[in-house]
C-alpha positions as CSV (number, residue, x, y, z in Angstrom):
1,M,-44.9,-13.6,-48.0
2,L,-46.7,-12.7,-44.6
3,G,-48.4,-16.1,-44.6
4,S,-44.9,-17.9,-45.0
5,V,-43.1,-16.6,-41.8
6,R,-42.2,-19.5,-39.6
7,S,-41.7,-19.6,-36.1
8,Y,-38.2,-20.7,-34.9
9,T,-39.0,-21.7,-31.5
10,K,-37.9,-25.0,-30.7
11,R,-40.7,-27.3,-29.4
12,P,-39.4,-29.8,-26.7
13,T,-39.1,-33.4,-28.0
14,T,-41.3,-36.2,-26.6
15,S,-38.7,-37.4,-24.3
16,A,-37.9,-33.8,-23.2
17,R,-41.5,-33.5,-22.4
18,I,-41.8,-36.9,-20.3
19,V,-38.6,-35.7,-18.5
20,L,-40.3,-32.2,-17.6
21,F,-43.7,-34.2,-16.6
22,L,-41.9,-36.5,-14.4
23,L,-40.1,-33.7,-12.6
24,Q,-43.4,-31.8,-11.9
25,V,-45.0,-35.1,-10.6
26,F,-42.0,-36.0,-8.3
27,R,-41.0,-32.7,-7.2
28,P,-42.8,-32.5,-4.0
29,I,-41.2,-36.1,-3.0
30,L,-37.6,-34.6,-4.3
31,F,-38.3,-31.8,-1.9
32,L,-39.3,-34.1,1.1
33,V,-36.3,-36.3,0.6
34,G,-34.0,-33.3,0.5
35,F,-35.6,-32.1,3.7
36,V,-35.1,-35.6,5.3
37,L,-31.5,-35.7,4.3
38,R,-30.5,-32.3,5.4
39,L,-32.5,-33.0,8.8
40,L,-30.5,-36.3,9.2
41,Y,-27.2,-34.5,8.5
42,R,-27.9,-32.0,11.0
43,L,-28.7,-34.6,13.6
44,L,-26.1,-37.2,13.0
45,F,-23.2,-35.5,11.5
46,S,-23.0,-31.6,11.4
47,W,-22.3,-31.6,15.3
48,W,-19.0,-33.4,14.8
49,L,-18.3,-33.3,11.0
50,N,-18.4,-29.4,10.7
51,P,-15.9,-28.9,13.7
52,L,-13.4,-31.4,12.3
53,F,-13.8,-29.8,8.7
54,D,-13.1,-26.4,10.5
55,R,-10.1,-27.7,12.3
56,W,-8.7,-29.3,9.3
57,I,-9.1,-26.0,7.3
58,Q,-7.6,-23.8,10.0
59,K,-4.6,-26.3,10.3
60,A,-3.9,-26.1,6.6
61,F,-4.2,-22.2,6.8
62,A,-1.5,-22.4,9.7
63,D,0.7,-24.9,7.8
64,E,0.5,-22.1,4.9
65,I,1.6,-19.4,7.0
66,R,4.5,-21.7,8.5
67,K,5.7,-22.3,4.9
68,A,5.7,-18.8,4.3
69,M,7.0,-17.5,7.5
70,P,9.1,-20.1,9.1
71,F,10.8,-17.4,11.3
72,L,7.8,-16.7,13.1
73,F,7.5,-20.3,14.3
74,D,11.0,-21.2,14.6
75,R,12.8,-18.3,16.0
76,Y,9.9,-16.6,17.8
77,E,8.0,-19.5,18.9
78,G,4.6,-18.8,17.1
79,R,1.7,-21.0,17.7
80,V,-1.9,-21.3,16.9
81,V,-3.9,-19.4,19.3
82,P,-7.6,-18.8,19.6
83,D,-9.2,-15.8,17.9
84,P,-9.7,-12.6,20.3
85,R,-12.4,-11.3,18.4
86,P,-14.3,-14.2,16.3
87,E,-17.6,-12.2,16.4
88,A,-15.6,-9.5,14.0
89,N,-14.9,-12.1,11.5
90,D,-16.6,-12.1,8.0
91,P,-18.1,-15.5,7.3
92,N,-16.7,-15.4,3.8
93,M,-13.1,-15.1,4.9
94,G,-10.8,-17.6,6.4
95,Y,-8.8,-16.5,9.4
96,V,-6.1,-17.9,11.7
97,C,-4.2,-16.4,14.7
98,I,-0.7,-16.9,15.3
99,G,0.6,-15.8,18.8
100,T,4.3,-15.1,19.9
101,Q,5.6,-14.3,23.3
102,N,4.6,-10.5,22.9
103,L,2.4,-10.2,19.7
104,I,-0.6,-11.9,18.0
105,F,-1.2,-11.9,14.4
106,K,-4.5,-12.3,12.7
107,F,-4.1,-13.6,9.2
108,A,-7.2,-13.3,7.0
109,R,-7.9,-14.3,3.3
110,W,-10.5,-14.3,0.8
111,R,-10.1,-17.1,-2.0
112,R,-6.3,-16.6,-2.2
113,E,-6.9,-13.1,-3.6
114,N,-7.3,-10.7,-0.7
115,Y,-4.6,-10.9,2.2
116,E,-4.7,-9.1,5.4
117,V,-2.5,-9.3,8.6
118,R,-3.4,-7.6,11.8
119,V,-1.2,-7.3,14.9
120,S,-1.9,-6.7,18.3
121,P,-0.1,-7.0,21.7
122,S,-0.5,-10.2,23.7
123,F,-1.6,-8.2,26.6
124,A,-4.3,-6.3,24.8
125,P,-5.4,-9.0,21.9
126,T,-8.6,-7.3,21.0
127,D,-6.5,-4.0,20.0
128,S,-5.5,-4.9,16.6
129,Y,-3.9,-2.8,13.7
130,E,-3.1,-3.3,10.3
131,L,0.3,-4.8,10.0
132,V,1.6,-2.7,7.3
133,D,0.4,0.5,9.2
134,A,2.3,-0.5,12.3
135,L,5.5,-1.3,10.3
136,R,5.2,2.2,9.1
137,V,5.1,3.5,12.6
138,V,8.0,1.3,14.1
139,D,10.4,1.7,11.1
140,S,11.1,5.2,9.9
141,A,12.9,3.6,6.7
142,A,9.4,1.7,6.3
143,N,7.6,4.8,6.5
144,A,9.0,6.3,3.6
145,Q,8.5,3.4,1.4
146,S,5.4,2.4,-0.7
147,F,4.4,-1.3,0.0
148,P,2.8,-3.0,-2.8
149,E,-0.3,-4.4,-2.7
150,A,-0.2,-8.2,-1.1
151,D,-0.6,-11.0,-3.4
152,G,0.5,-13.7,-1.0
153,W,2.0,-14.3,2.5
154,Q,5.4,-14.1,1.0
155,L,5.3,-10.4,0.9
156,F,4.2,-10.0,4.4
157,S,7.1,-12.3,5.5
158,R,9.7,-10.0,3.8
159,L,8.2,-7.1,5.5
160,L,8.0,-8.4,8.9
161,E,11.1,-10.5,9.2
162,P,13.7,-7.5,9.4
163,R,11.4,-5.5,11.7
164,F,9.9,-8.0,14.1
165,R,12.0,-6.8,17.1
166,F,11.1,-3.0,16.2
167,L,7.4,-4.5,16.5
168,E,8.0,-6.2,19.8
169,V,9.5,-3.2,21.3
170,A,6.7,-0.7,19.9
171,F,3.9,-3.1,21.0
172,S,5.6,-3.7,24.5
173,K,3.3,-2.7,27.5
174,D,5.9,0.3,28.1
175,N,5.5,1.7,24.5
176,F,2.0,0.7,23.4
177,Q,0.1,4.1,24.3
178,K,2.9,6.1,22.3
179,T,2.5,3.5,19.3
180,K,-1.3,3.7,19.4
181,L,-1.2,7.5,19.3
182,N,1.2,7.4,16.1
183,L,-0.9,4.9,14.6
184,A,-3.8,7.2,15.2
185,K,-1.9,10.1,13.6
186,L,-0.9,7.8,10.8
187,R,-4.5,7.0,10.3
188,L,-5.7,10.5,10.2
189,S,-3.0,11.8,7.7
190,S,-3.8,9.0,5.3
191,T,-7.5,9.7,5.4
192,P,-8.6,11.8,2.2
193,D,-10.3,15.1,3.2
């Protein structure tokens, strides 16, 4: 019985062995061709093609925001503005900043799964806060609510549209210091001990 044990490992066929042999022989040439193609892409195309793709992606993202929040563009004259803190961005996420007369909103998403909106006053664009926290501070009725997890821009639209004027007043030059203090208190009260 011991002598009749078979090995069930498959041996490669002749054609598979030929393909493996050819890959081993031509591997250095394939690496060289790949290196040359990468170098050519960087020299001839990346300097103009990558920024073109980035603008195209950012425009599509802004159009998505425009579709979900038309009031931001129509009523409050929102427009795409440069990111005030691009160095803080996660390279795996997409970002677009929409500025109104008094506020800057920074929209971020990761693979259409995680959505985030930050808001800052236009006079202090690097001083930004989570939109949901800001809405809790500026609207006492919203403070009592439990906001659901964001699964798209429509939720942020429903939260923001009725409270936009409150947000503008709270983030104005006259009221911003008080709003910052209230946001800090909210953050401290929501931090687990």
